[in-house]
Each structure stands twice: as structure tokens, then as C-alpha cells.
BATORKOL-295400 format. One record per residue (C-alpha): residue number from 1; residue in one letter; x, y, z. Coordinates in pm, 1 decimal. Layout:
BEGIN
+-----+--------+----------+----------+----------+
: num : residu :       c1 :       c2 :       c3 :
+-----+--------+----------+----------+----------+
: NUM :      a :        X :        Y :        Z :
...
+-----+--------+----------+----------+----------+
***
This chain:
BEGIN
+-----+--------+----------+----------+----------+
: num : residu :       c1 :       c2 :       c3 :
+-----+--------+----------+----------+----------+
:   1 :      m :  -7120.6 : -17909.2 :   2142.0 :
:   2 :      p :  -7239.0 : -17566.0 :   2077.5 :
:   3 :      h :  -7114.3 : -17314.9 :   2332.6 :
:   4 :      r :  -7088.9 : -16942.8 :   2384.0 :
:   5 :      e :  -6904.0 : -16758.6 :   2695.9 :
:   6 :      v :  -7048.5 : -16450.1 :   2854.5 :
:   7 :      l :  -6778.8 : -16217.0 :   3016.9 :
:   8 :      g :  -6953.0 : -16010.0 :   3309.7 :
:   9 :      s :  -7066.8 : -16059.4 :   3625.2 :
:  10 :      v :  -7351.9 : -16275.9 :   3532.8 :
:  11 :      d :  -7635.8 : -16320.4 :   3823.3 :
:  12 :      l :  -7827.3 : -16610.4 :   3765.7 :
:  13 :      t :  -8059.9 : -16599.6 :   4047.7 :
:  14 :      s :  -8173.8 : -16266.9 :   3913.0 :
:  15 :      f :  -8208.5 : -16382.5 :   3572.3 :
:  16 :      h :  -8429.9 : -16667.3 :   3672.1 :
:  17 :      r :  -8649.5 : -16433.7 :   3910.9 :
:  18 :      g :  -8733.8 : -16227.9 :   3612.8 :
:  19 :      f :  -8752.4 : -16484.7 :   3344.2 :
:  20 :      e :  -9039.2 : -16521.6 :   3125.4 :
:  21 :      p :  -9117.5 : -16748.8 :   2826.4 :
:  22 :      r :  -9052.1 : -16583.4 :   2502.8 :
:  23 :      a :  -9052.4 : -16680.3 :   2132.4 :
:  24 :      l :  -8800.3 : -16579.3 :   1825.1 :
:  25 :      h :  -8923.3 : -16597.5 :   1493.3 :
:  26 :      e :  -8686.8 : -16561.0 :   1214.9 :
:  27 :      e :  -8741.2 : -16660.8 :    853.3 :
:  28 :      r :  -8779.1 : -17058.1 :    883.4 :
:  29 :      l :  -8687.4 : -17050.3 :   1231.0 :
:  30 :      v :  -8873.7 : -17045.3 :   1550.8 :
:  31 :      s :  -8710.6 : -17064.7 :   1874.0 :
:  32 :      k :  -8887.3 : -17063.4 :   2219.8 :
:  33 :      l :  -8719.4 : -17069.0 :   2590.1 :
:  34 :      l :  -8994.3 : -17209.5 :   2775.3 :
:  35 :      s :  -8892.7 : -17254.5 :   3130.9 :
:  36 :      a :  -8599.6 : -17213.0 :   3361.9 :
:  37 :      f :  -8482.0 : -17382.7 :   3663.9 :
:  38 :      l :  -8210.4 : -17277.9 :   3908.1 :
:  39 :      s :  -7973.3 : -17451.5 :   4101.1 :
:  40 :      t :  -7975.2 : -17441.8 :   4473.5 :
:  41 :      d :  -7632.2 : -17277.5 :   4491.7 :
:  42 :      g :  -7727.6 : -17040.2 :   4205.5 :
:  43 :      n :  -7463.6 : -17131.3 :   3997.2 :
:  44 :      a :  -7655.5 : -17309.5 :   3718.0 :
:  45 :      l :  -7945.1 : -17245.4 :   3516.1 :
:  46 :      i :  -8142.4 : -17510.4 :   3297.1 :
:  47 :      v :  -8360.5 : -17366.5 :   3021.2 :
:  48 :      e :  -8603.1 : -17566.0 :   2839.5 :
:  49 :      a :  -8604.3 : -17473.3 :   2461.9 :
:  50 :      m :  -8767.1 : -17564.2 :   2136.9 :
:  51 :      v :  -8642.4 : -17522.4 :   1783.2 :
:  52 :      v :  -8867.2 : -17558.1 :   1474.8 :
:  53 :      e :  -8673.9 : -17538.6 :   1158.8 :
:  54 :      g :  -8875.3 : -17614.0 :    866.8 :
:  55 :      h :  -9042.5 : -17980.9 :    934.0 :
:  56 :      l :  -8776.9 : -18031.2 :   1225.0 :
:  57 :      r :  -8900.6 : -17979.1 :   1572.8 :
:  58 :      q :  -8642.0 : -18021.3 :   1870.7 :
:  59 :      g :  -8689.3 : -17988.4 :   2228.0 :
:  60 :      f :  -8389.7 : -17976.4 :   2450.6 :
:  61 :      f :  -8227.2 : -17803.9 :   2738.4 :
:  62 :      l :  -7965.6 : -17527.5 :   2782.8 :
:  63 :      l :  -7703.3 : -17520.6 :   3056.8 :
:  64 :      a :  -7600.4 : -17182.6 :   3177.2 :
:  65 :      t :  -7313.6 : -17198.4 :   3458.7 :
:  66 :      t :  -7118.1 : -16958.3 :   3602.9 :
:  67 :      k :  -6755.1 : -16948.8 :   3733.0 :
:  68 :      d :  -6503.0 : -16682.8 :   3808.1 :
:  69 :      g :  -6659.4 : -16397.1 :   3648.1 :
:  70 :      t :  -6791.4 : -16564.1 :   3331.7 :
:  71 :      a :  -7095.3 : -16716.6 :   3217.4 :
:  72 :      m :  -7115.4 : -17053.0 :   2990.0 :
:  73 :      v :  -7414.7 : -17134.0 :   2787.5 :
:  74 :      r :  -7408.0 : -17459.9 :   2612.8 :
:  75 :      v :  -7667.5 : -17758.6 :   2517.9 :
:  76 :      h :  -7729.2 : -17970.6 :   2851.2 :
:  77 :      p :  -7499.5 : -18257.2 :   2786.2 :
:  78 :      r :  -7793.2 : -18470.8 :   2859.2 :
:  79 :      s :  -7970.1 : -18350.6 :   2572.2 :
:  80 :      a :  -7916.0 : -18487.5 :   2212.4 :
:  81 :      p :  -8068.7 : -18232.4 :   1977.2 :
:  82 :      e :  -7928.6 : -18242.4 :   1632.4 :
:  83 :      k :  -7664.4 : -17959.4 :   1583.7 :
:  84 :      t :  -7885.0 : -17764.4 :   1357.0 :
:  85 :      p :  -7809.8 : -17378.7 :   1284.9 :
:  86 :      g :  -8131.8 : -17319.3 :   1496.4 :
:  87 :      v :  -7998.0 : -17486.7 :   1787.9 :
:  88 :      k :  -7680.6 : -17291.4 :   1763.7 :
:  89 :      r :  -7868.0 : -16957.6 :   1722.6 :
:  90 :      t :  -8069.4 : -17048.7 :   2042.6 :
:  91 :      v :  -7751.8 : -17106.6 :   2267.1 :
:  92 :      s :  -7628.8 : -16763.2 :   2113.8 :
:  93 :      w :  -7965.5 : -16609.5 :   2197.5 :
:  94 :      l :  -7979.7 : -16735.9 :   2555.7 :
:  95 :      a :  -7633.6 : -16594.6 :   2599.0 :
:  96 :      a :  -7731.5 : -16258.0 :   2419.7 :
:  97 :      w :  -8019.8 : -16231.5 :   2683.7 :
:  98 :      l :  -7821.2 : -16307.4 :   2985.4 :
:  99 :      g :  -7542.4 : -16050.5 :   2869.5 :
: 100 :      h :  -7802.9 : -15772.8 :   2803.6 :
: 101 :      r :  -7909.3 : -15853.4 :   3171.0 :
: 102 :      t :  -7568.8 : -15813.6 :   3285.6 :
: 103 :      g :  -7528.0 : -15501.1 :   3092.6 :
: 104 :      d :  -7137.4 : -15468.7 :   3058.0 :
: 105 :      a :  -7102.8 : -15842.3 :   2921.3 :
: 106 :      a :  -6869.5 : -15924.8 :   2633.7 :
: 107 :      v :  -6858.6 : -16247.7 :   2434.3 :
: 108 :      g :  -6566.0 : -16474.6 :   2511.6 :
: 109 :      k :  -6470.2 : -16803.0 :   2362.1 :
: 110 :      t :  -6713.9 : -16959.1 :   2144.5 :
: 111 :      n :  -6748.9 : -17234.5 :   1863.7 :
: 112 :      l :  -7025.6 : -17072.2 :   1704.3 :
: 113 :      e :  -7019.4 : -16938.5 :   1348.4 :
: 114 :      a :  -7102.8 : -16580.6 :   1245.3 :
: 115 :      s :  -7453.6 : -16671.6 :   1147.2 :
: 116 :      a :  -7548.7 : -16774.5 :   1511.9 :
: 117 :      l :  -7352.4 : -16473.6 :   1647.3 :
: 118 :      a :  -7570.7 : -16199.0 :   1447.0 :
: 119 :      a :  -7750.6 : -15961.0 :   1626.7 :
: 120 :      f :  -8084.8 : -16006.6 :   1773.7 :
: 121 :      p :  -8391.8 : -15789.8 :   1778.8 :
: 122 :      d :  -8410.1 : -15578.2 :   2093.4 :
: 123 :      d :  -8732.2 : -15732.9 :   2211.3 :
: 124 :      a :  -8569.3 : -16073.7 :   2208.6 :
: 125 :      i :  -8311.2 : -15961.4 :   2482.5 :
: 126 :      r :  -8476.2 : -15733.9 :   2690.9 :
+-----+--------+----------+----------+----------+
***
């Protein structure tokens, strides 16, 4: 499963409170983060995502969990999207947004290639 770790004290409750749907348009890729659902203990966040790459349209969920000062963002295990570059880019986008909201976050372990980790426009992660 595609995943990206965010090192730093990520506050999912605060992120959820300020969540607003948004879209990222890049060449032939459109990614949307549509809604967010927070667990009762505040340690897990599920984000509904949509990716359109050419003629392929996929809806799936992303899961962000926190533990020991890190957050892990990955495709929810019960979602089964095709692991396309757009899905991987969307995982990286949510991790970058969480990292930006944390302020001093850094990227930890990931299995995403460089194209998925490329920088995002400022308005996509603010």
C-alpha cells in the first residue's frame, strides 16, 4: 500500500476542525479531498478522496493515524483503488498538508517514488 510518514506532533483533531474540501489540478490529474471523519479518540482520520487520471476515475479513502509523535498516511486497507501515480500523489498531498499544518514536520519513511513526493503549490497545502 502506498504510504508516507510525517514526523512531528500532528494534531488530527485540529486538522479535522479546519478541514475544507479542496482540489488539486496537475496536468492530466485531478485529485479531490472531499470530506474527513475523525475517530472518537482523535488518533485516526479518514479522508474521502477522488482521483481522475485521463479516463480513469477512482474514489477511495485515505487513513491518517498518529502514534509516538508521527503520523502515517496511507490508502485505507478496505479501499481497493488501482495504485496509479495519481493515487500515490494524493497520499503524498494529504501528508504534505498535515505536515504544513504541523509546522516543523519532516517526511519519514515512505514507499512513494520521487514524482509523488514533488513539491505542491502553496494553495494546495495551506
